[in-house]
C-alpha positions in Angstrom: 127.0 154.1 -44.9 124.0 155.0 -47.0 121.2 152.5 -47.0 119.2 151.4 -50.1 115.6 150.4 -49.9 114.3 147.4 -51.9 110.8 145.8 -52.0 110.5 142.0 -51.5 107.7 139.5 -51.4 107.8 136.3 -49.3 105.5 134.3 -51.6 102.3 134.4 -53.6 99.6 136.4 -51.8 102.1 138.1 -49.5 102.2 141.8 -49.0 105.2 143.9 -50.1 107.9 144.4 -47.5 110.5 147.2 -47.9 114.0 146.3 -46.6 117.2 148.3 -46.3 120.5 147.0 -47.5 124.0 148.6 -47.5 125.3 150.6 -50.4 127.3 148.1 -52.4 131.0 148.1 -53.3 131.1 148.4 -57.1 133.6 146.0 -58.7 135.5 146.8 -61.9 132.9 145.4 -64.3 129.8 146.5 -62.2 127.5 149.4 -62.0 124.7 150.8 -59.9 121.5 152.0 -61.6 119.2 154.5 -59.9 115.7 153.5 -60.9 113.6 156.3 -62.4 110.6 154.1 -63.3 109.6 150.5 -63.2 106.4 149.0 -64.6 104.1 146.4 -63.0 103.9 143.6 -65.6 101.1 141.1 -66.0 103.7 138.5 -65.3 104.4 140.1 -61.9 100.7 139.8 -61.2 100.5 136.2 -62.2 103.6 135.4 -60.0 101.9 137.0 -57.0 98.8 134.9 -57.8 101.0 131.7 -57.8 100.7 131.0 -61.5 104.5 130.8 -62.3 105.2 127.2 -63.3 108.8 127.0 -62.0 110.3 127.3 -58.5 111.1 130.9 -57.5 113.7 132.1 -55.0 111.4 133.7 -52.4 111.9 136.2 -51.0 112.9 138.3 -54.1 112.4 141.6 -55.7 110.0 141.8 -58.6 110.1 144.4 -61.4 111.8 144.0 -64.8 110.5 147.0 -66.9 113.2 149.3 -65.7 114.3 152.8 -66.9 117.2 154.1 -64.9 120.4 156.1 -64.8 124.0 155.0 -64.0 125.2 156.6 -60.7 128.4 154.6 -60.1 130.4 152.4 -62.5 133.5 150.2 -62.2 136.8 150.9 -64.0 136.1 148.4 -66.8 132.4 149.1 -67.2 132.6 151.0 -70.5 129.9 150.1 -73.0 126.5 148.6 -73.4 125.5 145.3 -75.2 125.4 147.2 -78.6 128.9 148.8 -78.0 127.5 152.2 -77.1 129.7 154.1 -74.6 128.4 154.2 -71.0 129.4 156.5 -68.1 127.9 158.0 -64.9 124.8 159.8 -66.0 123.9 157.5 -68.9 120.3 156.5 -69.1 119.9 152.7 -69.4 117.5 149.8 -69.3 118.1 146.2 -68.6 115.9 143.4 -70.0 114.7 140.7 -67.5 115.9 137.7 -69.6 119.5 137.9 -70.6 120.7 134.8 -72.6 124.0 133.3 -71.5 125.5 133.0 -75.0 127.0 129.5 -74.1 124.2 127.0 -73.9 122.6 124.8 -76.6 120.0 127.3 -77.7 122.3 130.3 -77.6 125.0 128.6 -79.7 122.9 126.4 -82.1 119.8 128.5 -82.5 120.6 132.2 -81.6 117.3 133.3 -83.0 115.8 131.2 -80.1 118.2 132.5 -77.4 115.1 133.6 -75.6 114.9 129.9 -74.6 118.4 130.1 -73.0 118.9 127.3 -70.5 120.8 129.4 -68.0 119.8 133.0 -68.4 120.4 136.0 -66.1 116.9 136.9 -65.0 116.3 140.1 -63.2 113.1 140.5 -61.2 112.5 136.8 -61.0 115.3 134.2 -60.5 117.8 136.2 -58.4 116.8 135.9 -54.8 117.1 138.7 -52.2 119.6 136.6 -50.2 122.2 137.0 -53.0 124.4 139.9 -52.2 124.2 142.8 -52.8 120.4 142.2 -52.8 119.6 144.6 -55.6 118.2 142.3 -58.3 114.8 143.8 -59.3 113.3 147.0 -60.4 110.9 147.6 -57.5 113.8 149.2 -55.6 115.7 152.4 -55.4 118.7 151.0 -57.2 119.6 147.9 -59.2 123.1 146.3 -59.3 124.6 144.9 -62.4 127.9 143.0 -62.6 129.3 141.7 -65.8 131.9 139.5 -64.0 129.5 137.9 -61.5 126.8 137.4 -64.1 128.5 137.4 -67.5 125.2 137.1 -69.4 124.1 140.5 -68.2 123.1 143.0 -70.9 122.7 146.7 -70.4 121.2 149.0 -73.1 121.8 152.7 -73.4 118.8 154.9 -73.9 118.9 158.2 -75.8 120.1 161.0 -73.5 116.9 163.0 -73.9 114.5 160.0 -73.5 112.2 160.0 -70.5 112.9 157.2 -68.1 109.1 156.6 -67.9 109.3 156.0 -71.7 112.4 153.8 -71.3 110.5 151.6 -68.9 108.1 150.7 -71.7 110.8 149.5 -74.0 110.8 145.9 -72.5 107.1 145.2 -73.0 107.0 146.9 -76.4 109.9 144.8 -77.7 108.0 141.6 -76.8 105.2 142.9 -79.1 107.5 143.7 -81.9 109.2 140.3 -81.7 105.7 138.6 -81.9 104.8 140.5 -85.1 108.3 139.7 -86.5 107.7 136.0 -85.7 104.5 136.1 -87.7 106.1 138.0 -90.5 109.0 135.5 -90.9 106.4 132.7 -91.0 104.5 134.4 -93.8 101.6 135.3 -91.6 101.9 139.1 -91.4 102.4 141.6 -94.1 101.7 145.2 -94.9 98.0 146.1 -95.0 96.8 143.1 -93.0 93.8 143.3 -90.7 94.9 142.6 -87.1 92.8 141.7 -84.0 94.4 142.2 -80.6 92.8 140.2 -77.8 93.4 142.1 -74.5 93.4 145.8 -73.7 96.0 145.8 -70.9 99.5 147.2 -71.3 100.6 144.5 -73.8 97.5 144.8 -75.8 97.8 148.6 -76.0 101.5 148.3 -77.0 100.6 145.7 -79.6 98.1 148.0 -81.2 100.8 150.6 -81.7 103.3 148.0 -82.8 100.8 146.6 -85.4 100.2 150.1 -86.8 103.9 151.0 -87.0 104.8 147.6 -88.6 102.3 148.0 -91.4 98.9 146.7 -90.3 96.1 148.2 -92.4 93.4 147.8 -89.8 93.6 147.1 -86.0 90.7 146.0 -83.8 91.1 145.6 -80.0 89.0 143.2 -77.9 89.0 143.8 -74.1 87.7 145.8 -71.2 86.9 148.1 -69.4 86.0 151.0 -71.7 87.8 153.4 -69.3 90.7 153.6 -69.1 91.6 150.7 -71.5 89.5 150.6 -74.6 89.4 154.3 -74.8 93.2 154.4 -74.8 93.4 151.6 -77.4 91.5 153.8 -79.8 93.9 156.7 -79.1 96.8 154.3 -80.0 95.3 153.5 -83.4 92.6 150.9 -82.9 89.9 151.7 -85.5 87.4 149.9 -83.4 87.1 148.1 -80.0 84.9 145.3 -78.8 84.0 145.5 -75.1 83.9 142.0 -73.5 81.6 143.4 -70.8 79.1 144.4 -73.5 79.6 141.4 -75.7 79.6 138.9 -72.9 79.8 135.5 -74.8 82.4 134.1 -77.1 79.8 133.9 -79.9 78.9 137.6 -79.5 82.5 138.7 -79.6 83.3 136.6 -82.6 80.3 138.0 -84.5 81.2 141.6 -83.4 84.8 141.2 -84.7 83.6 139.6 -88.0 81.0 142.3 -88.5 83.8 144.9 -88.2 86.5 143.2 -90.4 84.2 141.6 -92.9 82.6 138.2 -93.1 85.8 136.1 -93.7 87.6 137.3 -90.6 91.0 138.8 -89.8 94.4 138.0 -91.3 96.1 137.9 -87.9 94.8 137.6 -84.3 97.2 138.0 -81.4 96.4 137.1 -77.8 97.8 139.6 -75.3 95.2 138.9 -72.6 96.7 136.1 -70.6 93.4 134.3 -70.3 93.3 130.7 -71.5 89.9 131.1 -73.2 91.4 133.6 -75.7 92.8 130.9 -78.0 89.7 129.0 -79.0 87.8 132.2 -79.3 90.5 134.0 -81.3 90.9 131.4 -84.0 87.3 131.8 -84.9 88.0 135.5 -85.5 90.5 134.5 -88.2 89.9 134.0 -91.9 90.8 130.5 -93.2 94.6 130.4 -93.7 95.1 133.2 -91.2 97.7 133.4 -88.4 97.2 133.2 -84.6 100.0 134.4 -82.4 100.0 133.5 -78.7 102.1 135.8 -76.6 99.8 136.4 -73.6 100.2 133.0 -71.8 103.5 133.9 -70.1 102.5 132.1 -67.0 100.4 129.0 -66.4 96.9 130.3 -65.9 95.4 126.9 -66.6 93.9 124.9 -69.5 90.7 125.1 -71.4 88.7 122.6 -73.5 89.2 123.1 -77.3 89.1 121.3 -80.6 92.3 121.2 -82.6 90.1 120.2 -85.6 89.4 123.9 -86.0 93.2 124.6 -86.5 93.4 121.9 -89.1 90.2 122.6 -91.0 90.8 126.4 -91.0 94.4 125.8 -92.3 95.8 128.1 -89.7 99.3 129.2 -88.7 99.6 129.0 -84.9 102.7 130.6 -83.4 104.0 131.1 -79.9 106.2 134.1 -78.9 108.1 134.2 -75.7 109.8 137.5 -74.7 112.7 138.5 -77.1 116.3 138.0 -77.8 119.2 140.3 -77.2 119.2 141.9 -80.6 115.5 142.7 -80.5 115.5 145.3 -77.7 117.0 148.2 -79.8 113.9 147.9 -82.0 111.6 148.7 -79.0 113.8 151.6 -77.9 113.9 153.0 -81.4 110.2 152.8 -81.9 109.4 154.5 -78.6 111.9 157.3 -79.3 111.0 157.8 -82.9 107.2 157.9 -82.2 107.5 159.7 -78.8 105.3 162.5 -80.0 103.0 160.3 -82.2 101.4 158.1 -79.5 100.3 159.0 -76.0 102.8 156.7 -74.4 102.8 158.3 -71.0 99.0 158.2 -70.8 99.4 154.5 -70.3 101.1 155.0 -67.0 99.7 155.6 -63.6 102.4 156.5 -61.2 102.8 155.2 -57.6 105.3 156.1 -54.9 108.0 153.7 -53.7 106.4 152.6 -50.4 104.8 149.5 -49.1 101.4 151.1 -49.5 102.2 152.6 -52.9 103.5 149.3 -54.3 100.5 147.4 -52.8 98.1 149.9 -54.5 100.0 149.6 -57.8 99.5 145.9 -57.8 95.9 145.9 -56.6 94.9 148.6 -59.2 96.6 146.6 -62.0 94.8 143.4 -60.9 91.5 145.3 -60.8 92.2 146.8 -64.3 91.8 150.3 -62.9 95.1 151.2 -64.6 96.7 150.3 -67.9 100.3 150.3 -66.7 100.9 150.8 -63.0 104.4 152.3 -62.7 106.5 152.6 -59.6 108.7 155.7 -59.3 111.2 155.5 -56.5 112.7 158.9 -57.5 109.9 161.0 -59.1 112.3 163.7 -60.2 114.1 161.2 -62.5 111.0 159.7 -64.1 110.1 162.4 -66.6 
């Protein structure tokens, strides 16, 4: 029987280990997805650094930014979460956090289903020991089963959409939801000046999302100049502030205010994942502005701050955690609609599916040598 290779980690700081597992028997409501491309997320990096605040089922397979194609489906596996028909050959993605639809938050607060109490969580909470052992995107194939895990959600991608592009739909959707959170709270409207803290993959995607969703001006704060800040400008940032050049919070705050005008920005969004971003970012805001925190997805620690500044500046402060089931089509649609407008694929540096390839993808992402390290088990599928 054909063997499938999957990558696992035994714990924080461990090296990737590729294991072989048997080709699974596909049940009636299950399917097997051949992975064309899977991104290395900042959350993956924090997990490998030991920053995840909850217990994890080591060993397990990381990877949740998946673009793939269905290669085998069960007899009752017929459609995606949005009722689009699925069959062998359909291009799909699966989000990492899939709300159960039955818990307190799913029932009473569906707009907060991202805080589901018992979600299906690919690339994180499904351990390698659970058969058939194909529960993350750093693998040749991923297994989905609507009967075993009823909260599972699969989304069909356009037939002519690159799987590399499809792999960006999950992180982009997180950015779109964050701006929608601000909009619903009255903190983001057409023509606003936006500052993005962080020039990694989420920061770059947030620049594009801000432009598409109506921002008048977008400024990006981050480093290094190459490849990250240079790419941020290609995605629509009118100006960038290099944290290596402006080495103190005071210098960065002044640089941003000099660009946007003396009163500050309408909205600042943290996409950096560094705890110091918050106290610094609120000083880039005008009084009455909105601060959105979406970068602290793992517990990277605390930092001294004064909440007096939030009160005296009359600020809106919002957190945004992932997205809900109905958000994902917004990310897919934006990528597909603007596929020739933004240099999406320039974000990605491709790595082969091998222990050395995956180790290099992770190391280069940690060293900020790439914007989006992307693992491609089957290079012929990725484009």
